N, C-alpha and C positions, 0 to 999 in steps of 0.2 A: 668066443668073443661075444659079449652081451651087446645086443642092438640097442643103441641109445636114441633111436628115432632117425629120421632121414637127415643125412649130413651131405650138404651140397658143396661140391668143389667146382668152381668155375675157372676154366683156363682161358685167359683173355689177353689180347694184345691188340693195339691199334695198328701195329706194323706187321705186314705179312713176312713170311720167310724166316721166322724166328724159332721154328720147331714146335709151334703151339699144338698142332694136331698129333705130332709124334709123341709129345709128352702126354697129352690127354689119353690117347688110345693105349699106350704102353702102361700108363699109370693104372688104368682099369685092370689090366692083366696082372700086374704086380700086386695090386691091392687084393684081388681075388685070391692070389696065392697066399697072401698074408692072412686073409679072413675067409677061409674055406667055407665056413658056415654062415657067412653074412652076405646078403644080396649086394652085388655091385652092378650098377647100371650106367650106361653111357649114352648120351644123345649128342647130336651135332646140329647147330643152326647154320653151319657153313654150307655153301652150295657145291660140295663135293661128296663123294661116297666112301671116304676112307674108313669110317666106322663100319659100314656095311661090308666093305672089302676085307676087313680084318675079322669081323665077328659072325657074319652070316653063315648059317649051315644050310646048304642047299637053297631051295626056294624060300624067299623071305618076303613074299608079297603080303601086304596088310596095310593097316592104317599107319600113316607116317607121322613123323614128329610134327607135321603141320596140324595134326588133330589134337595136340596137347592142350590147346586152349578151348577145346570143345567139351561136350558132356560125357564123353567116354572115360571111364575110370583109368587112371594111369597104369594100373597093373594089367589092364587088358590091352594096352598099347605096346607094352614091351614084350619081347620074346627072348627066349634063351639062346645064347650064341656060343661060339667057340670059347674055350678056356673057362666056361661057367659064367661068363659075363652076359648080363642082359643088355639089350639095346633096342632102340626104336629105329625103324626104317627112315633113312634120310630123305630129304626132299630138295629138288634143285631150286625151286622157287617157293618161298614162304612169304605170305603177306601178313603184316601186322593186323591182329584182330580188332585193335582199337588204338588209342593213344595213351593208355594207362600202363606205364612201365612196371607197375606193381601187380599186374594181372598174373604173371607167372608165379609170384610169391603166393597169391591166393590159391592157385592151382596146386602148388606143392604143399601148402599148409593143409588143404582139405583132402589131398590125395592119399592113396593107400600104399604108396611106395615106402620102403624102409631101407635101411642100410646106407650105402654111399652112392650118390648120384654124381657123375662127372659130366659137365656141360662144356662141350667144345664150341667156341663162339667164332664169329666172323672177325676179320681183321679191320674192323671199323666199329665205332661206338654208335650203333644203330639201335632200333627198338629192342631187338632180341639180345644183343650184348648188354645193353643197359638193364634189361629185365633180369638177365642171368647174374649180373653183378649184385643187384639188390637182394636176390634170393639166396646168395651164397653164404655159407658158413666160412669158407676159405676161398680166396682168389689167388691163383698162381699166375703170375705174369712173366713169361719168358722175355729176356732181354739179351741181345747179342752185341749191341753197339750203342753209341750215344743217342742216335735218333729214337731207338726203341725205348731207351731209358727215359728220355724226355717225354715221350708219348704216354708213359705210365702215369704221369701226373694227371692226365685227363681222366683216366680210370679212377684214380684215387679221389678226385674231386666229385665224380659221379656218385661214388659210394657215400661220401660225406653229405652231399646235397640231398641224397635220397634217404638220409636218416640212419645210415649204417655207419660202422666204425672203420676208420682207415686202417686200424690194426688187423683187419681181416685180409689185407692185401700183402702178399709176399712176392718179391722178385726172385726169379730163377735164372741165373746166368746160363745161356743156352748157345749151342753150336760154337763152343769155345775152341779155337785152334791154338793149342799150346805153343806152336812154333812162331806165332806172331808176337812181336814185342814192340812196345812203344818206346818213347824216350826213356833213358836211364834203365833200360832192360825191364820195364814194367809190363807184365802180361795183361791180356785183355780182361781176364777175370778179376785181377786185382784192381784194375782201373774201374771196372763196373761196380765192384763192391765199395770202393772208396767214394766214387761219384754218387752212388745210391745213398750212402751214409750222409753225405753233404746235403742231400735233398730230403732227408728224413725217412727214407724207405727202409723197410725190413728186407733182409736178403736171406734166403734159405742157405744153410751152411753146406751146400754142395753145388754142383753145376753139371751141365750136360755137354759132353765133348762133341766136337764135330768128328764124325766117323764115316768114312766111305762105306764100311760094312753095314752100318745102320741105314745109310741112305739107300743102299741097294735093296733093302727089304721092301721098299715101296715101289721099286721099278724092276719089273721082270716081264716075261712073255705072257703072263696071266694077269688077271685083275686082282689076284690075292695079295694082301699085305700081311707080312709076318711080324710078330712081336720080337722084341729084343730078348725076352726071357727064353724063348725056345730056339731062336736062330742066331743070336749074337752074344752068347754067354761068355765068349772069350774076349769081349771088348771091354774097355773102361766104362762104356755107357751102361753096361749091365750093373756094375757096382753102384754107379751114380743113380740109376733108377731105383735100386734097392734103397739107397739113402733117402731119396725123395719120397718114396713110398712110406718109409719109416717115419719121416717127418709128418706126412698126412695122417698116419696112424696115431701119432701122439696128439695131433690136433683133434682128431675124431674122439679119442678116448677122454679128452679134456672137455668135450662139449656135451656132456650128459645132462646138464641143467638147462631148464627152460630159459634162464637168463642169459645163456650163451648162444641162443638162437639169433639169427639176424632180425633186426627190428622190423623189417618189411614183412617177414614171414610171421612174426608174432602178431603184428597189427592185422595182417590178412586173416589169421586164424580166428580172431575174435568176431569176424563177420558171421561166423557160423555158431557162435555161442547163443544160448537162449536169451531172449530179450531181458534187459535189466541186469544181466550177470556182471558186465563191466561197463555197460553204457558206451558213450562216445569218448574214445581216447584221443587226446591231443598230444602232439609231440614236443611242445615247448613248455619249459618250466614257467609257472605263472608269476614268479618273482623276477627272474632275470630275463625272461622271454627268449632264452637261448635253447637250442636243441638239447634234449635230455634223452639218453638211451634206455634208462631203466636198469642199468647195470648196478648203480648204487643210488643212494638217496631214499626217497619215500614215495609210496603210492597214495594217491588221494582220490576222493570222490565228492563231488558236489551233490549232497543228498537230496536237494530239491529238484535239480535238473539232470542228475545222473551223469554229468560230464566227469570223465576220469582222466588221470594223467599222473605225471611224476614230478617231484620237486627235489631239487638238489639239497643235500644235507646242509651245505653252507648257506643256502638261501633260506632254509627254515630257521637256521640259527639267527640270521639277520632279522627275520620276521618276528622272532620271539625275543628281540633284544631287550624289550621293556618288561619281560615276564620272568618270574622266578620259578615257575612251574617246571621248566625244562630240566631242572636239577633232579626231578622225581621221575623222569622217564623210565618205564619198565623195559625189560628186554623185549617183551611182546605186549602189544596192547593197541590203544588208539588215542589220538588227540583230536578233539572236536573243537573247531572254531564256530561259535554260535552267535549270530546277530539276531536279537529278539525283535519283537514287533515295534519297538520304539523307533527303530531306524537310526542310521548313522548321522542323519542331519539334525536330530533333536538334541537339545542340551543335555538331557539325561541319558542319551544313547551311549552304549558301551558294547564291547565285544567280550563275551564270556568264553573262557577256555575250560574245557572239561577233559580230564585225563583219566583213562580207563586201563585196567589190566586186561589180560588176554581173555578172561572170563566175562568181561563187560561190567565188572564192578568198578565203581568210581573211586579213584585214588585221591584226586584233589580237584578243586575248582578255583579259578582265578579270574577276576574281572579286570580288563584293561580299559582304562578311560580313553575316550576318543582322542584326547590330546596326546596320548602316548601310543596310539595305534595306527600311525600313518602307513607303516609297511603292511600291516594286516589289511587296511582299507584297500590298498593297491592290489593286494593278492585277491581280495573278494571281487574287485572290479575285473581283474583278468580272468578269473575262473567263471564268474557269472555273466560276463560281458554286459554289465549294467553299471550305470552311474549310481552314486551314493543314494540319491533320493528315490531311485527305482527299486532299491533292495528292500526285501521284506522277509523276515524269518529265514535268513540264509544260513546254511549249515555246510561246513566242509570237514569231512572226516579224513584224517591222515592215519594210515596204518603204520605202527611202529613194529619193526621186525629186523632181525639181523640178516635175513635173506635179501637177495636182490629184489627190488620192487616188482620186477617183471614176473616173479612167481605168483603174484596176485592175479595174473591173467590166465593161469592154467586152472584146471577144474578144482583141484584141492584148494589152492590159494583163493580162488573166487568164492568158493563155498565158505571158507573161514572168514573172509571179509564180510560176506552177507550175514553170517551169524553175528559178528561184532556189530554190524550196522543195526540189526534188529534189536539187539540188547541196548545199544546207545539210544535209539529212538524211543524204546520203551521206558528207559530211565528218564528221558526228557518229559514224556507224557505224564509220568508219575509226579515229577516235580511241579509241572504246571497245573496239575489237578489239586494240589494242596492249597 
């Protein structure tokens, strides 16, 4: 299996007793069985030692998960455990290092871990759970009853408010007792699936049964916890964990593109880019002012102030409502909005549009009179954070590409945009020297 970069699975629930840790620890074992040549790592922010009790081999003293926010590289914090799974030593009490819930995203974006990382969280939406949600490629939320289903809405809201997509969250019906029936002979799982659909949740097409045999794996005369794969293969939970692992496998294999990474980790990663590569990235579209994830639409840069961001496709269409040049858009290239030194407040002021192909050769130019450029003016104000009279020789370059605009934040995409920017600026200098 080809490693597509670190893929983070966060197992989270605001309600305790839903099988969260059982799912997280066993998922690590099953995934390692599926991906023998791929690193699988598990950490826990909860204040118990289930991870250590399942994966530790002999003495496992060392730096704990509390050090994850420090300067030690992540690959030096993990150690190889049972079943080939890597883990970090748990800690009974971890104090938040700051109040920035995107700190973990920066740690993972800069770190050297690869493969699949599973994060077991606390049964509360605290600093650590919030951080794990925003860093996740996939969030699995076990639900066993109506209260745990209702609480899942809080996790989903935390994802959306943090700039991530609610589609990353999937519910997993858990600890389902098939003997229990509601009115009209409706089972608990069917009730949870139906109620989740009414609330707009995605539900994994499997469930985890309540099993005395599986429960016994965590309670014995030693501190050792045993996985379902090795000690409960005859139970229905074994097949269900296989199905859940295969679901995660499918999500992992589909997440090879940079545009599929969580926005929090993408934004965190650019902190380490060379100065000027992508500049300061903002999360809101400059036309509608709504959150934009970079999964579709266009990437732009304010060439004077180097502010960067994304603009929705529909918003760019509205902005170009008075222009004919949109009909000539190439598959790859750039569109420059250029405000010359005359300024928007002067009678003769106008906005010039320059369309370029991927090689930086100009395709067409169109001048939009001030009377027809109200939407463009508003976009300039939003991007530059200046009023009309304060603007001077403003330039906004939009990258035209069939790929997700997030690709312009990786090394190759950023280099391609920089090349286009240099060619566009050189073209403008030549024109102004004539």
